[in-house]
N, C-alpha and C positions, 0 to 999 in steps of 0.2 A: 121418371123424369130424366132428362139428359144430365149426365154428370161429366164435368171436365176437371181434370187434375193436372196442374202444371208442375214441372220439376226442372232442375238444371240451373237455377239462379245461383248467385254467389257474388264474391268480391273478386275484382280483377283490376290490374293496373291499366292505365290508358295505353291503347295500342294492342291490347290483347283480344282474345276471342272467347265467346261463351256460346253454348248451344242449349236452347230451351226446348222442352217437350211438353206436349199436352195430350194426355190419354183420355179418349172419349168412351163413354159407355152409354148404352141405349141410344146410340147415334151412329150414323154411317157417314164418315167424312167425305166420301166421294160423291155424295148426292147433293151437297149444299155448300154454301160459302162459309168459310171460317176465317178468323183473323186474330191478330195479336194487337192488343192495346197496351198503353203504359200510362202510369200516372206518377208524376214526381211530386214531392211535398209542396203544397201550396199552389199546385197547378191543376188544370183540368185534365181529365183523361183524354188521351189522343190516340187515334188509330196509327199504327206503325206499318203493318203489312196485312194484306188479305189475299185469299185465294178462293176462286170459284169452285163449284163442284167439278167442272171439267178442266181445272188447272190454270186458269188465267190469273195472273198475279197483279197486285197493285201495291205500291210502296209510297210512304210519306217521303217528301223531298229530303228530309233530314237524314234518312237512312238508305236512300238509293245508292247502290254500288257497294254498300257495306253489309246489309242484312239480306238474308234469303229465307223466304217462307217455303215450306214444302210439306207434303203429306205422305204418310204410309197408309195407303188405302186398305191393304190387307189386314193391318192391325189397328186401324182407326186411331192413328196418332198424327198430330200436327207438330211441326218443328219450326224453330226459328234459329237460324245460324247467324250469329252476330260477330262481325269482324271489325277490326280497327275501332274498337270501343273508345269513347271519350267520356268525360265527366258529365256531359249533357245527356248521356244515355242512362244515367242513374235514375232508377224509378222502380215501382212495382209493375211487373208485367202480367197481363191477364190474357187468357185464351177466351175466345168467344165463338159461338156457333149460331148459325141462322137456319131457317127452314127453307129458304129460297136458294135455288142454285146460283142465281146472280142477283146482286143488289144494285140499286141505282147509285148509291154512295157507299161503296164497300168499306171506307174508313170512318164512317159515321156510326155512332153507337146504336142508333134507333133500329137498325135492321136485324140486330142480334137478340136472340131469345134466351140464350144460356151463357153463363159466365163461370169461369173457374175462380178460385179464391186468390190466385196470384202467387208469383214468386219474385223475390226481391233481387234486383241487380244493382250492384254498387261498383262504380268505376272511380278509382282514385288516380289523380294526376301526379 
């Protein structure tokens, strides 16, 4: 089965930066869509950023211009660089993987078939 392991979460003051990583096993990141989702306490899980197998990216409006999703195809690692963090970014962040190269709704959960266990990001103001 596909395994996804996130790392890089932590605590940061507002305005700072964090970089998340997602190491994939039994999965080739350059062949299908992957994404980062997040879930804050008491809120629904939401899509943050997605990248297709061929590198096309999609971002939620709330993170455009601040977050960057990227892949290391050689090592099957997905990244999320987060800059200008604010308290609204506090959440558990999850990596997700699909089997399709492109999804109709890349920031919707239903297209993804494997999920990591999450890494916590806490931003204090």
